[in-house]
TORGU-531513 format. One record per residue: residue number from 0; chain; x, y, z of N, C-alpha, C, CB in turn. Coordinates in steps of 0.1 Angstrom, whole numbers, plus 5000, padded with zeros to 4 digits. Glycine has a CB too. Example, Ala and Ser with C-alpha at 12.3 -4.5 7.8 and 13.67 -1.06 7.14 Angstrom:
REM residues 2
- 0,A,5132,4943,5078,5123,4955,5078,5132,4967,5078,5113,4955,5090
- 1,A,5128,4978,5071,5137,4989,5071,5129,5000,5079,5141,4994,5057
REM end
This chain:
REM residues 165
- 0,A,3499,4738,8321,3493,4740,8330,3493,4731,8344,3483,4742,8325
- 1,A,3494,4733,8357,3498,4729,8368,3485,4719,8371,3501,4741,8377
- 2,A,3488,4712,8377,3482,4699,8380,3473,4707,8392,3494,4684,8385
- 3,A,3477,4714,8401,3469,4722,8412,3458,4730,8406,3478,4731,8421
- 4,A,3463,4739,8395,3452,4744,8388,3443,4738,8380,3455,4752,8381
- 5,A,3445,4726,8375,3436,4714,8368,3429,4710,8378,3443,4701,8361
- 6,A,3430,4708,8391,3420,4704,8401,3413,4715,8404,3425,4700,8414
- 7,A,3419,4727,8406,3407,4740,8408,3398,4741,8397,3414,4755,8408
- 8,A,3405,4737,8384,3391,4742,8373,3380,4729,8374,3397,4744,8351
- 9,A,3384,4716,8379,3375,4707,8377,3366,4706,8390,3382,4696,8374
- 10,A,3373,4712,8399,3361,4712,8412,3351,4725,8408,3371,4715,8432
- 11,A,3354,4736,8400,3346,4746,8399,3338,4742,8389,3351,4758,8399
- 12,A,3342,4735,8382,3335,4728,8368,3324,4721,8380,3349,4714,8355
- 13,A,3327,4711,8389,3316,4702,8392,3308,4710,8403,3320,4687,8397
- 14,A,3316,4722,8408,3304,4728,8418,3295,4738,8408,3311,4738,8431
- 15,A,3299,4741,8397,3290,4747,8387,3279,4735,8380,3300,4755,8375
- 16,A,3280,4728,8380,3271,4717,8372,3264,4711,8383,3280,4703,8362
- 17,A,3268,4710,8398,3260,4709,8410,3251,4718,8412,3268,4709,8420
- 18,A,3254,4735,8412,3247,4744,8414,3235,4746,8404,3256,4753,8416
- 19,A,3238,4739,8393,3229,4741,8379,3217,4730,8384,3239,4737,8361
- 20,A,3219,4720,8390,3211,4711,8394,3201,4712,8407,3218,4701,8395
- 21,A,3188,4721,8405,3181,4723,8415,3180,4713,8427,3171,4726,8411
- 22,A,3179,4699,8424,3176,4690,8437,3179,4675,8429,3159,4691,8445
- 23,A,3182,4668,8440,3187,4656,8440,3176,4645,8444,3199,4655,8450
- 24,A,3172,4635,8440,3165,4622,8447,3175,4614,8450,3155,4613,8438
- 25,A,3169,4612,8466,3179,4603,8472,3175,4593,8483,3190,4611,8477
- 26,A,3177,4583,8487,3170,4572,8495,3179,4569,8505,3166,4559,8488
- 27,A,3171,4568,8516,3177,4567,8529,3169,4559,8538,3179,4580,8535
- 28,A,3176,4554,8551,3171,4546,8563,3172,4556,8575,3179,4532,8566
- 29,A,3161,4553,8584,3158,4559,8593,3169,4554,8604,3146,4557,8595
- 30,A,3177,4558,8609,3185,4550,8619,3185,4552,8633,3197,4550,8617
- 31,A,3175,4564,8634,3171,4570,8648,3163,4578,8649,3180,4575,8656
- 32,A,3151,4578,8659,3141,4585,8658,3144,4595,8667,3130,4579,8659
- 33,A,3149,4594,8678,3151,4606,8691,3164,4604,8695,3141,4603,8706
- 34,A,3172,4612,8688,3172,4621,8680,3169,4617,8663,3184,4628,8683
- 35,A,3163,4624,8655,3163,4618,8640,3177,4619,8636,3153,4627,8630
- 36,A,3178,4609,8628,3190,4606,8621,3187,4597,8612,3201,4603,8627
- 37,A,3189,4599,8598,3187,4593,8586,3199,4590,8578,3180,4600,8579
- 38,A,3202,4577,8574,3216,4575,8568,3210,4575,8551,3225,4558,8575
- 39,A,3218,4581,8542,3215,4581,8527,3224,4576,8523,3213,4593,8518
- 40,A,3218,4567,8513,3228,4558,8505,3240,4552,8511,3231,4565,8494
- 41,A,3239,4548,8525,3250,4543,8535,3264,4554,8531,3253,4523,8530
- 42,A,3260,4567,8531,3275,4572,8531,3271,4585,8537,3284,4574,8514
- 43,A,3263,4591,8540,3258,4606,8548,3248,4602,8557,3251,4618,8539
- 44,A,3252,4607,8570,3242,4606,8579,3235,4620,8584,3247,4599,8590
- 45,A,3222,4623,8581,3215,4637,8582,3208,4635,8597,3202,4640,8568
- 46,A,3212,4646,8604,3204,4650,8616,3193,4658,8612,3211,4658,8627
- 47,A,3187,4661,8624,3173,4666,8624,3176,4683,8616,3165,4666,8643
- 48,A,3184,4689,8621,3188,4703,8617,3187,4703,8601,3203,4708,8622
- 49,A,3193,4691,8592,3194,4694,8581,3180,4686,8571,3209,4691,8577
- 50,A,3170,4682,8581,3158,4674,8576,3145,4685,8572,3152,4661,8590
- 51,A,3140,4687,8564,3128,4691,8561,3115,4679,8563,3129,4696,8547
- 52,A,3105,4679,8570,3097,4665,8572,3084,4672,8566,3096,4658,8592
- 53,A,3076,4664,8556,3064,4665,8551,3054,4660,8561,3063,4657,8539
- 54,A,3041,4662,8559,3032,4655,8566,3029,4636,8564,3018,4663,8562
- 55,A,3041,4636,8553,3040,4622,8550,3045,4613,8559,3046,4620,8538
- 56,A,3055,4619,8567,3063,4614,8575,3062,4617,8591,3073,4617,8569
- 57,A,3050,4625,8593,3048,4629,8608,3036,4624,8614,3047,4642,8609
- 58,A,3032,4626,8627,3019,4625,8632,3013,4638,8632,3019,4619,8644
- 59,A,3003,4634,8627,2993,4649,8628,2975,4649,8628,2997,4657,8613
- 60,A,2972,4658,8633,2955,4659,8635,2951,4667,8625,2949,4664,8650
- 61,A,2940,4659,8622,2930,4664,8610,2917,4665,8612,2929,4654,8600
- 62,A,2908,4679,8612,2895,4676,8611,2888,4672,8601,2891,4682,8613
- 63,A,2879,4662,8603,2872,4655,8590,2855,4657,8592,2878,4637,8589
- 64,A,2851,4652,8581,2832,4654,8585,2831,4638,8582,2819,4669,8570
- 65,A,2824,4631,8592,2820,4616,8591,2803,4615,8592,2829,4605,8604
- 66,A,2798,4607,8586,2787,4601,8587,2786,4583,8586,2779,4607,8577
- 67,A,2788,4581,8599,2791,4564,8601,2780,4559,8611,2807,4561,8609
- 68,A,2774,4546,8608,2770,4538,8617,2778,4527,8622,2759,4533,8613
- 69,A,2782,4525,8634,2789,4514,8638,2782,4500,8633,2790,4516,8654
- 70,A,2789,4489,8632,2782,4475,8628,2773,4472,8640,2793,4461,8627
- 71,A,2762,4464,8638,2755,4460,8650,2763,4451,8658,2744,4453,8647
- 72,A,2760,4451,8673,2766,4444,8680,2755,4437,8688,2775,4451,8688
- 73,A,2756,4422,8690,2745,4416,8699,2750,4409,8710,2737,4407,8692
- 74,A,2746,4411,8722,2749,4405,8737,2739,4396,8740,2750,4415,8748
- 75,A,2743,4385,8741,2730,4372,8745,2727,4374,8761,2737,4353,8742
- 76,A,2719,4379,8762,2716,4381,8776,2701,4370,8780,2713,4398,8778
- 77,A,2698,4362,8773,2688,4353,8772,2689,4345,8784,2689,4345,8760
- 78,A,2679,4342,8793,2685,4335,8805,2670,4333,8813,2697,4345,8814
- 79,A,2671,4322,8823,2657,4318,8829,2661,4313,8843,2648,4305,8820
- 80,A,2652,4312,8855,2652,4312,8866,2645,4299,8871,2646,4324,8869
- 81,A,2650,4289,8880,2642,4282,8887,2643,4281,8900,2642,4271,8882
- 82,A,2632,4284,8908,2630,4283,8922,2623,4277,8927,2628,4292,8927
- 83,A,2629,4263,8934,2619,4253,8941,2620,4255,8960,2624,4235,8934
- 84,A,2612,4259,8965,2611,4258,8977,2602,4253,8987,2612,4265,8979
- 85,A,2604,4250,8997,2593,4245,9006,2597,4254,9020,2593,4227,9008
- 86,A,2584,4263,9024,2590,4272,9036,2577,4267,9045,2592,4292,9032
- 87,A,2582,4266,9059,2575,4261,9070,2577,4274,9079,2580,4247,9075
- 88,A,2564,4279,9084,2567,4287,9097,2561,4285,9110,2564,4299,9095
- 89,A,2567,4286,9119,2560,4280,9134,2563,4291,9141,2567,4266,9142
- 90,A,2550,4295,9146,2553,4309,9155,2544,4305,9167,2547,4327,9146
- 91,A,2547,4309,9179,2540,4313,9191,2536,4323,9196,2545,4311,9198
- 92,A,2524,4326,9199,2519,4340,9205,2511,4337,9217,2510,4348,9195
- 93,A,2509,4349,9224,2503,4347,9233,2493,4358,9234,2510,4346,9242
- 94,A,2481,4350,9237,2467,4361,9233,2466,4368,9247,2448,4351,9229
- 95,A,2460,4382,9243,2459,4386,9258,2446,4398,9254,2476,4392,9266
- 96,A,2437,4398,9261,2437,4392,9274,2432,4377,9272,2427,4399,9285
- 97,A,2439,4368,9280,2436,4356,9280,2431,4348,9291,2445,4351,9277
- 98,A,2415,4348,9293,2411,4343,9307,2417,4332,9314,2398,4339,9307
- 99,A,2419,4320,9304,2427,4309,9310,2437,4305,9311,2424,4301,9309
- 100,A,2447,4317,9306,2464,4316,9307,2470,4308,9301,2469,4314,9317
- 101,A,2462,4302,9289,2466,4293,9281,2476,4298,9267,2454,4287,9277
- 102,A,2487,4292,9266,2494,4298,9254,2487,4294,9241,2510,4292,9254
- 103,A,2487,4301,9232,2480,4296,9221,2493,4296,9208,2467,4307,9218
- 104,A,2492,4283,9199,2505,4281,9189,2496,4282,9178,2515,4265,9190
- 105,A,2505,4290,9169,2498,4292,9156,2509,4286,9145,2494,4309,9154
- 106,A,2504,4276,9136,2514,4270,9128,2509,4272,9114,2516,4256,9132
- 107,A,2519,4278,9107,2516,4281,9093,2523,4274,9083,2519,4293,9090
- 108,A,2522,4265,9073,2527,4262,9065,2527,4261,9049,2527,4255,9070
- 109,A,2536,4269,9045,2536,4276,9029,2545,4267,9021,2543,4294,9028
- 110,A,2540,4260,9013,2548,4255,8998,2546,4261,8988,2546,4242,8993
- 111,A,2556,4266,8982,2558,4271,8969,2567,4264,8961,2560,4283,8969
- 112,A,2561,4266,8947,2570,4258,8934,2569,4269,8927,2564,4243,8925
- 113,A,2583,4274,8923,2582,4287,8913,2590,4286,8904,2586,4299,8919
- 114,A,2583,4286,8892,2593,4284,8880,2590,4297,8872,2590,4271,8871
- 115,A,2600,4303,8867,2603,4318,8861,2605,4312,8846,2618,4329,8868
- 116,A,2597,4317,8836,2602,4315,8822,2611,4320,8818,2596,4317,8813
- 117,A,2619,4315,8805,2632,4319,8802,2626,4337,8793,2641,4303,8790
- 118,A,2634,4344,8797,2631,4356,8790,2641,4360,8780,2629,4368,8799
- 119,A,2638,4363,8769,2647,4368,8757,2647,4381,8757,2643,4363,8743
- 120,A,2662,4385,8759,2663,4401,8757,2672,4406,8746,2667,4407,8768
- 121,A,2667,4413,8738,2675,4419,8725,2683,4428,8731,2667,4426,8713
- 122,A,2694,4428,8730,2705,4438,8734,2714,4442,8719,2717,4430,8747
- 123,A,2706,4439,8706,2713,4445,8695,2713,4460,8695,2706,4440,8683
- 124,A,2726,4467,8694,2727,4481,8689,2737,4483,8682,2727,4490,8697
- 125,A,2738,4498,8676,2750,4501,8671,2749,4518,8675,2750,4498,8655
- 126,A,2759,4523,8671,2764,4539,8675,2765,4546,8662,2781,4540,8684
- 127,A,2756,4560,8662,2758,4567,8653,2768,4577,8653,2747,4570,8650
- 128,A,2780,4580,8644,2789,4589,8647,2785,4598,8634,2804,4585,8649
- 129,A,2784,4611,8638,2782,4620,8627,2787,4635,8632,2766,4621,8621
- 130,A,2787,4641,8621,2796,4657,8623,2811,4656,8621,2795,4664,8639
- 131,A,2817,4667,8624,2831,4670,8624,2837,4668,8635,2834,4683,8620
- 132,A,2846,4659,8634,2854,4653,8645,2870,4652,8642,2848,4638,8648
- 133,A,2879,4655,8653,2893,4651,8652,2897,4639,8649,2900,4654,8661
- 134,A,2907,4637,8642,2912,4626,8637,2929,4624,8638,2907,4626,8623
- 135,A,2933,4615,8644,2955,4616,8643,2956,4605,8631,2968,4607,8663
- 136,A,2966,4612,8626,2972,4601,8614,2986,4600,8618,2970,4607,8597
- 137,A,2988,4586,8623,3000,4584,8625,3010,4577,8614,2999,4579,8636
- 138,A,3017,4587,8611,3024,4587,8598,3042,4589,8606,3017,4603,8586
- 139,A,3043,4590,8618,3057,4591,8623,3065,4581,8619,3057,4592,8636
- 140,A,3081,4588,8614,3091,4579,8610,3096,4567,8624,3104,4590,8606
- 141,A,3099,4557,8617,3103,4546,8626,3114,4543,8623,3095,4536,8627
- 142,A,3124,4539,8633,3136,4533,8629,3134,4520,8619,3144,4528,8643
- 143,A,3145,4522,8607,3140,4510,8597,3134,4513,8586,3131,4501,8602
- 144,A,3126,4529,8588,3116,4532,8576,3126,4533,8567,3106,4544,8576
- 145,A,3126,4533,8553,3134,4535,8541,3121,4549,8536,3136,4516,8529
- 146,A,3128,4559,8532,3123,4570,8526,3132,4577,8517,3117,4577,8536
- 147,A,3121,4585,8509,3125,4592,8498,3129,4605,8500,3116,4591,8490
- 148,A,3142,4614,8502,3147,4627,8499,3147,4632,8489,3158,4629,8501
- 149,A,3149,4646,8492,3149,4654,8477,3162,4663,8484,3131,4665,8472
- 150,A,3175,4664,8480,3183,4674,8482,3178,4691,8478,3194,4670,8474
- 151,A,3178,4697,8485,3176,4711,8483,3187,4715,8472,3177,4721,8498
- 152,A,3185,4729,8462,3196,4732,8460,3208,4737,8467,3194,4737,8455
- 153,A,3218,4735,8467,3230,4739,8473,3234,4727,8484,3228,4753,8479
- 154,A,3225,4718,8486,3229,4708,8497,3230,4707,8510,3238,4705,8495
- 155,A,3224,4716,8515,3224,4720,8529,3209,4715,8535,3226,4738,8531
- 156,A,3198,4715,8532,3184,4710,8537,3182,4700,8529,3173,4719,8536
- 157,A,3176,4687,8531,3167,4676,8527,3153,4676,8530,3172,4664,8531
- 158,A,3148,4672,8521,3131,4675,8526,3131,4657,8524,3117,4688,8512
- 159,A,3124,4654,8534,3117,4638,8535,3106,4638,8531,3115,4631,8549
- 160,A,3104,4634,8518,3094,4633,8510,3083,4625,8514,3098,4630,8498
- 161,A,3086,4611,8513,3077,4600,8519,3086,4585,8526,3065,4596,8506
- 162,A,3077,4579,8529,3083,4566,8532,3082,4556,8517,3074,4559,8547
- 163,A,3088,4545,8518,3089,4537,8507,3082,4522,8513,3106,4536,8502
- 164,A,3075,4517,8510,3067,4505,8512,3076,4493,8505,3051,4506,8504
REM end
């Protein structure tokens, strides 16, 4: 048997074995996110056209039902004021009719000492969040992320299953 024929038979046997294996689990590292590129086991670079991404590796929005009260928050607004003042008011007035033509001077002196007591103001509060709300899950791949991939049958597409922590 010629060596060329032997190589063809070996290649056919390898392909038959590869075809009978429905998938392979592989490990990779994200080398770029825009455009997406994953290096698999330091020998194969996969671009986005060969990748199928699951929810575990993308950002997505989901609706959730929530019943939650935030923790109490307190703002200290306690304070007092003190105001001491002396006020003098001098005013001149002309009274009419004034038969004597005399100018009349009116002087008012007012003294005041005001002390406002401390006010205690309670601003403790919380917020209630209830009902159906949208929430974004931030799972997008980042450069350097280690990932688990499954090679689809035939080897043309790779499912990026999850990140490795």
